[in-house]
C-alpha positions as CSV (number, residue, x, y, z in Angstrom):
1,M,5.0,21.5,29.9
2,I,3.8,23.8,32.8
3,T,6.6,25.4,34.8
4,P,5.6,26.3,38.4
5,P,6.3,29.9,39.5
6,A,9.3,30.5,41.7
7,P,8.5,29.7,45.4
8,E,7.5,32.5,47.7
9,G,9.5,33.1,50.9
10,S,8.2,31.6,54.2
11,V,6.3,34.0,56.4
12,E,7.8,34.4,59.9
13,P,6.0,35.9,63.0
14,S,7.0,39.5,63.8
15,E,9.4,40.0,66.7
16,T,7.8,41.9,69.6
17,L,10.0,44.0,71.8
18,D,8.4,44.4,75.3
19,A,9.8,44.7,78.8
20,D,7.5,42.0,80.0
21,P,6.9,39.8,77.0
22,P,4.0,37.5,76.9
23,A,4.4,33.8,76.6
24,A,5.7,32.7,73.2
25,P,2.8,32.1,70.8
26,A,2.3,28.7,69.2
27,E,4.1,28.3,65.8
28,P,1.8,29.4,63.0
29,P,0.8,26.7,60.5
30,R,3.2,26.3,57.5
31,D,2.2,28.1,54.3
32,N,1.1,25.3,51.9
33,R,0.8,27.4,48.7
34,Y,4.1,26.4,47.3
35,M,3.4,22.7,47.8
36,I,0.0,23.1,46.2
37,M,1.4,24.8,43.2
38,V,4.1,22.2,42.7
39,V,1.6,19.4,43.0
40,S,-0.8,21.2,40.6
41,G,2.0,21.7,38.1
42,L,3.0,18.0,38.3
43,L,-0.6,16.9,37.8
44,A,-1.0,19.2,34.8
45,L,2.2,17.9,33.4
46,G,1.1,14.3,33.9
47,L,-2.3,15.0,32.3
48,G,-0.5,16.7,29.4
49,V,1.8,13.7,28.9
50,G,-1.1,11.3,29.2
51,A,-3.2,13.2,26.7
52,A,-0.3,13.3,24.3
53,A,0.0,9.5,24.5
54,L,-3.7,9.0,23.6
55,P,-4.4,7.8,20.1
56,V,-5.4,10.4,17.5
57,P,-7.4,9.8,14.3
58,Y,-4.5,10.2,11.9
59,V,-2.2,8.0,10.0
60,V,1.5,8.8,9.4
61,E,3.2,7.3,6.3
62,S,7.0,7.1,6.2
63,A,9.5,5.4,3.9
64,G,9.9,1.7,4.7
65,P,12.5,-0.9,3.8
66,V,13.0,-2.2,0.2
67,F,13.2,-5.9,-0.8
68,N,15.1,-7.1,-3.8
69,T,12.8,-9.5,-5.7
70,L,15.9,-11.1,-7.2
71,G,17.5,-11.6,-3.8
72,R,16.7,-13.4,-0.6
73,D,14.5,-12.7,2.4
74,G,16.5,-14.3,5.3
75,D,17.5,-17.8,4.3
76,K,15.0,-18.1,1.4
77,P,15.0,-16.6,-2.1
78,V,12.1,-14.1,-2.5
79,I,11.2,-15.9,-5.8
80,S,11.8,-19.6,-6.3
81,I,10.7,-21.7,-9.3
82,S,10.3,-25.5,-9.5
83,G,9.2,-27.7,-12.4
84,H,10.8,-25.4,-15.0
85,E,14.2,-24.2,-15.9
86,A,15.2,-21.0,-14.1
87,F,18.0,-18.5,-14.6
88,P,18.9,-16.8,-11.3
89,A,19.4,-13.1,-12.0
90,K,21.7,-10.4,-10.7
91,G,21.0,-6.8,-10.1
92,N,18.1,-5.3,-8.1
93,L,14.4,-5.2,-8.8
94,D,13.4,-3.7,-5.5
95,L,9.8,-3.6,-4.2
96,T,9.2,-0.6,-2.0
97,T,7.2,-0.3,1.2
98,V,5.8,2.3,3.6
99,V,5.6,2.2,7.4
100,M,2.1,3.1,8.6
101,T,1.7,4.5,12.1
102,G,-1.9,5.0,13.0
103,G,-5.2,3.2,12.5
104,P,-6.6,0.2,14.4
105,K,-3.3,-1.8,14.4
106,T,-0.8,0.8,15.5
107,P,-2.5,3.9,16.8
108,A,-0.7,7.2,16.3
109,T,-0.2,9.7,19.1
110,I,-0.2,13.5,18.9
111,F,3.6,13.4,19.2
112,D,3.8,11.1,16.1
113,V,1.6,13.5,14.1
114,F,3.4,16.6,15.1
115,R,6.8,15.1,14.2
116,A,5.4,14.0,10.9
117,W,4.0,17.4,10.1
118,L,7.5,18.8,10.6
119,D,9.1,16.2,8.4
120,P,8.8,16.7,4.6
121,A,9.6,13.0,4.1
122,K,6.4,11.9,5.9
123,A,2.7,12.3,5.1
124,V,-0.2,12.6,7.5
125,Y,-3.8,11.6,6.5
126,P,-7.1,11.5,8.4
127,E,-7.6,7.9,9.5
128,E,-10.9,7.5,7.7
129,L,-9.2,8.1,4.4
130,I,-7.1,4.9,5.0
131,Y,-9.2,2.7,7.1
132,P,-13.0,2.6,6.9
133,K,-14.7,3.5,10.2
134,G,-15.1,0.4,12.4
135,T,-12.2,-1.5,10.9
136,T,-10.5,-3.7,13.5
137,A,-6.8,-4.6,13.8
138,E,-7.7,-8.2,12.9
139,Q,-9.6,-7.1,9.8
140,T,-6.7,-4.9,8.7
141,V,-4.2,-7.8,9.0
142,Q,-6.5,-10.2,7.2
143,Q,-7.2,-7.8,4.3
144,S,-3.5,-7.0,3.9
145,E,-2.7,-10.7,3.7
146,I,-5.4,-11.5,1.2
147,A,-4.3,-8.5,-1.0
148,M,-0.7,-9.8,-0.9
149,E,-1.8,-13.3,-1.8
150,T,-3.9,-12.1,-4.7
151,S,-1.1,-9.8,-6.0
152,Q,1.3,-12.7,-6.0
153,E,-1.1,-14.9,-8.0
154,N,-1.7,-12.1,-10.4
155,A,2.0,-11.5,-10.7
156,V,2.6,-15.1,-11.8
157,A,-0.2,-14.9,-14.3
158,A,1.0,-11.6,-15.7
159,A,4.6,-12.8,-16.0
160,F,3.5,-16.0,-17.7
161,R,1.3,-14.0,-20.1
162,E,4.2,-11.7,-20.9
163,L,6.4,-14.7,-21.7
164,D,3.6,-16.5,-23.6
165,I,3.6,-19.4,-21.1
166,P,0.1,-21.0,-21.3
167,F,-2.1,-21.4,-18.2
168,E,-5.7,-21.7,-17.2
169,Q,-7.8,-18.9,-15.6
170,K,-11.3,-19.2,-14.4
171,L,-13.4,-16.3,-13.3
172,T,-16.0,-16.9,-10.6
173,V,-18.6,-14.4,-9.5
174,A,-17.7,-13.5,-5.9
175,G,-20.5,-11.0,-5.6
176,L,-22.4,-8.2,-7.2
177,S,-21.7,-4.5,-6.8
178,E,-24.4,-2.1,-5.6
179,G,-26.8,-1.2,-8.4
180,S,-25.4,-4.0,-10.6
181,P,-27.2,-4.5,-13.9
182,S,-26.6,-8.2,-13.4
183,T,-28.9,-8.4,-10.3
184,G,-31.5,-11.1,-10.7
185,K,-29.6,-12.6,-13.6
186,I,-26.1,-13.6,-12.5
187,Q,-25.5,-15.2,-9.1
188,E,-22.7,-15.5,-6.6
189,G,-20.8,-18.7,-7.4
190,D,-21.5,-18.6,-11.1
191,L,-18.5,-19.5,-13.3
192,L,-18.2,-17.0,-16.2
193,M,-18.0,-19.0,-19.5
194,S,-18.4,-16.5,-22.4
195,V,-19.4,-13.0,-23.3
196,N,-21.0,-12.4,-26.7
197,G,-19.8,-15.8,-27.7
198,K,-16.1,-15.2,-26.8
199,P,-14.7,-17.7,-24.3
200,V,-13.6,-15.9,-21.1
201,A,-10.0,-16.8,-20.7
202,S,-9.1,-13.6,-18.8
203,M,-10.6,-10.4,-17.6
204,S,-9.4,-8.6,-20.7
205,V,-11.8,-10.6,-22.8
206,V,-14.7,-9.4,-20.8
207,Q,-13.5,-5.8,-20.9
208,A,-12.8,-5.9,-24.7
209,E,-16.2,-7.3,-25.5
210,L,-18.1,-4.7,-23.4
211,A,-16.0,-1.9,-24.8
212,A,-16.6,-3.0,-28.3
213,G,-20.4,-3.1,-27.6
214,A,-20.3,0.5,-26.3
215,G,-23.1,-0.2,-23.9
216,A,-25.1,-2.5,-26.0
217,P,-26.7,-5.5,-24.2
218,A,-24.2,-8.4,-23.8
219,V,-25.0,-12.1,-23.9
220,V,-23.4,-13.7,-20.9
221,V,-23.1,-17.5,-20.4
222,V,-22.3,-18.8,-16.9
223,D,-21.9,-22.3,-15.4
224,R,-24.3,-22.6,-12.4
225,N,-23.8,-25.9,-10.5
226,G,-22.9,-27.7,-13.7
227,T,-25.7,-26.2,-15.8
228,Q,-25.1,-23.5,-18.4
229,V,-27.3,-20.4,-18.0
230,T,-27.5,-17.7,-20.7
231,E,-28.5,-14.1,-19.7
232,T,-28.6,-10.8,-21.5
233,V,-27.1,-7.9,-19.4
234,T,-26.9,-4.3,-20.4
235,P,-23.6,-3.0,-19.0
236,I,-23.2,0.4,-17.2
237,K,-20.2,2.7,-16.9
238,N,-18.2,2.7,-13.7
239,S,-16.2,5.5,-12.1
240,A,-13.3,4.8,-14.5
241,N,-15.6,5.3,-17.5
242,R,-15.5,1.7,-18.5
243,Y,-18.5,-0.5,-19.3
244,V,-19.0,-3.2,-16.6
245,L,-21.5,-5.9,-15.7
246,G,-21.4,-5.0,-12.1
247,L,-19.7,-8.3,-11.1
248,L,-17.1,-8.9,-8.4
249,L,-14.9,-11.6,-10.0
250,A,-12.4,-13.9,-8.3
251,S,-9.7,-15.7,-10.4
252,D,-8.8,-19.3,-10.1
253,F,-5.5,-20.1,-11.8
254,T,-4.0,-23.4,-12.9
255,F,-0.3,-22.9,-13.7
256,P,1.9,-25.5,-15.5
257,F,4.7,-25.2,-12.8
258,D,5.2,-23.7,-9.4
259,V,6.4,-20.2,-8.6
260,T,6.8,-19.5,-4.9
261,I,7.1,-16.0,-3.4
262,S,8.5,-15.8,0.1
263,L,8.4,-12.5,1.9
264,D,7.5,-12.0,5.6
265,N,5.9,-9.0,7.2
266,V,4.9,-7.3,4.0
267,G,1.2,-7.0,3.0
268,G,-1.0,-5.3,0.5
269,P,-1.2,-5.4,-3.3
270,S,1.4,-2.8,-4.3
271,A,4.3,-5.2,-4.8
272,G,2.5,-7.0,-7.7
273,M,4.4,-5.3,-10.6
274,M,7.8,-5.9,-9.1
275,F,7.0,-9.5,-8.3
276,A,6.0,-10.0,-11.9
277,L,9.2,-8.4,-13.2
278,G,11.2,-10.6,-10.8
279,I,9.5,-13.7,-12.2
280,V,10.1,-12.6,-15.8
281,D,13.8,-12.1,-15.0
282,N,14.1,-15.5,-13.3
283,L,12.5,-17.3,-16.3
284,T,14.6,-15.4,-18.9
285,P,18.3,-16.2,-19.7
286,G,20.6,-13.3,-18.7
287,D,20.0,-10.4,-16.5
288,L,17.1,-8.1,-17.3
289,T,18.7,-5.3,-15.2
290,G,22.2,-5.7,-16.5
291,G,23.3,-5.5,-12.9
292,K,21.7,-2.1,-12.4
293,H,19.6,-1.0,-9.4
294,V,15.9,-0.5,-10.2
295,A,13.0,-0.1,-7.8
296,G,9.3,0.4,-8.3
297,T,5.7,-0.1,-7.1
298,G,2.3,-0.8,-8.6
299,T,-0.5,-3.3,-8.4
300,I,-0.7,-5.9,-11.2
301,T,-3.7,-7.6,-12.9
302,A,-3.5,-11.0,-14.4
303,D,-3.5,-9.3,-17.8
304,G,-0.5,-7.2,-17.0
305,G,-2.1,-3.9,-16.2
306,V,-0.3,-1.7,-13.6
307,G,-2.5,0.1,-11.1
308,A,-2.1,3.0,-8.7
309,I,-0.9,2.6,-5.1
310,G,-0.6,4.8,-2.0
311,G,2.4,6.4,-0.4
312,I,4.4,6.7,-3.6
313,A,6.3,9.8,-2.4
314,Q,7.6,7.9,0.6
315,K,8.3,4.8,-1.6
316,M,10.5,6.9,-3.9
317,I,12.4,8.2,-0.9
318,G,12.9,4.6,0.3
319,A,14.0,3.5,-3.2
320,R,16.7,6.2,-3.4
321,Q,17.9,5.5,0.1
322,G,18.2,1.9,-0.9
323,G,20.4,2.8,-3.8
324,A,18.0,2.7,-6.8
325,T,18.7,5.0,-9.7
326,M,15.5,4.2,-11.7
327,F,12.0,4.0,-10.3
328,L,9.0,2.5,-12.1
329,A,5.8,4.3,-11.1
330,P,2.2,3.6,-12.2
331,A,1.0,6.2,-14.7
332,A,-2.1,6.7,-12.5
333,N,0.1,8.0,-9.7
334,C,1.8,10.7,-11.7
335,D,0.0,13.5,-9.9
336,D,1.6,12.2,-6.6
337,V,5.0,11.8,-8.2
338,I,5.4,15.4,-9.6
339,G,7.3,17.5,-7.1
340,H,8.4,14.6,-4.9
341,V,11.2,12.9,-6.9
342,P,14.4,12.6,-4.9
343,D,17.6,13.8,-6.4
344,G,19.4,11.1,-8.4
345,L,16.3,9.1,-9.2
346,Q,14.8,8.7,-12.7
347,V,11.1,8.0,-12.5
348,V,9.6,6.2,-15.5
349,K,5.8,6.0,-15.7
350,V,4.3,2.6,-16.8
351,E,0.9,1.4,-17.5
352,T,1.6,-2.3,-18.2
353,L,4.1,-5.0,-17.3
354,A,5.4,-4.8,-20.8
355,D,6.2,-1.1,-20.3
356,A,8.1,-1.8,-17.1
357,K,10.0,-4.7,-18.7
358,A,11.0,-2.5,-21.7
359,A,12.3,0.2,-19.4
360,V,14.4,-2.2,-17.3
361,E,15.8,-3.8,-20.5
362,R,16.8,-0.5,-21.9
363,L,18.6,0.5,-18.7
364,G,20.2,-3.0,-18.4
365,S,21.5,-2.9,-22.0
366,G,23.3,0.4,-21.4
367,K,21.1,2.4,-23.8
368,D,20.1,6.0,-23.2
369,T,17.0,6.1,-20.9
370,A,16.3,9.8,-21.2
371,G,13.5,9.2,-23.7
372,L,11.5,6.9,-21.5
373,P,8.1,8.3,-20.5
374,T,7.9,10.2,-17.3
375,C,5.4,12.2,-15.2
376,T,5.0,15.8,-16.3
377,N,2.6,18.7,-15.6
378,N,1.3,18.6,-19.1
């Protein structure tokens, strides 16, 4: 804010003492310097305010609301089951969220960023780290909705697999990664049938066969428009040091009964693990939590693997504010957990749905949870 200087006094004509005074001179023009300075100051202030309201290329993350996967969202249960016996559970298995200010959907201002920099409960990131350049608001919403839908399907599959409930999963080639070793051999739309003679019932079968081969050529059978095609593909290592075929695979599930997840205005894949836990609890007699308050976050694969997410520091704050005393964190997020755990919150690191279930069961049974794995600097 620019403060104009104190106004100068008006300049009056000098009084002339003369025995025979001349005619009174015309009134001199008013000094406009004060008005000019005031107007200039107001213009500068307006420009400053206008500039501060312009979007800046940053994203602010802050703690968002929590949702109990064992509870209700409005007038609907978050998780409902039809076609199979269910056991409504008590306690809390909260999924956590972050509020994102910035990016193509809700641009951030310089005021938003300055306030966030001064608030240890918030985080500020360059926009390009969160949203690829050129991403539109419509694309952001669409990608978030697709990720949420996929996470819900994976959560059902992971829960069923944890409870030994049979279901069918088909893996279809949705595309090939850049530099894929399958280029010219496997095509988009192919249905993956087997790898090295092992029927592909899940992604874990593919991963296990490639790992066992340690980079050796793999015999891959696909169904292409009703015709079986056999190809030999030499896998390569990805950034996670795993052998891959360079295929982008989409899952098509057939479940024996319906599980419906209802949650409005929440997107992305990070609720997957908590959805899966909620489904397990609803399909298991008794209360997994023993009435305790647990929160967590993490993506989930159909095989029950828990993956890293963003904004975990803010999610832990939201979990504690919501009343949780235990927080389930992906092991891959441990570096972001250390040094950011709120008082009164026990953080347990998990790599699989089975890990998460075991931790909640231990808490719910009243046993000592001090020995559960946590994130350390070691």
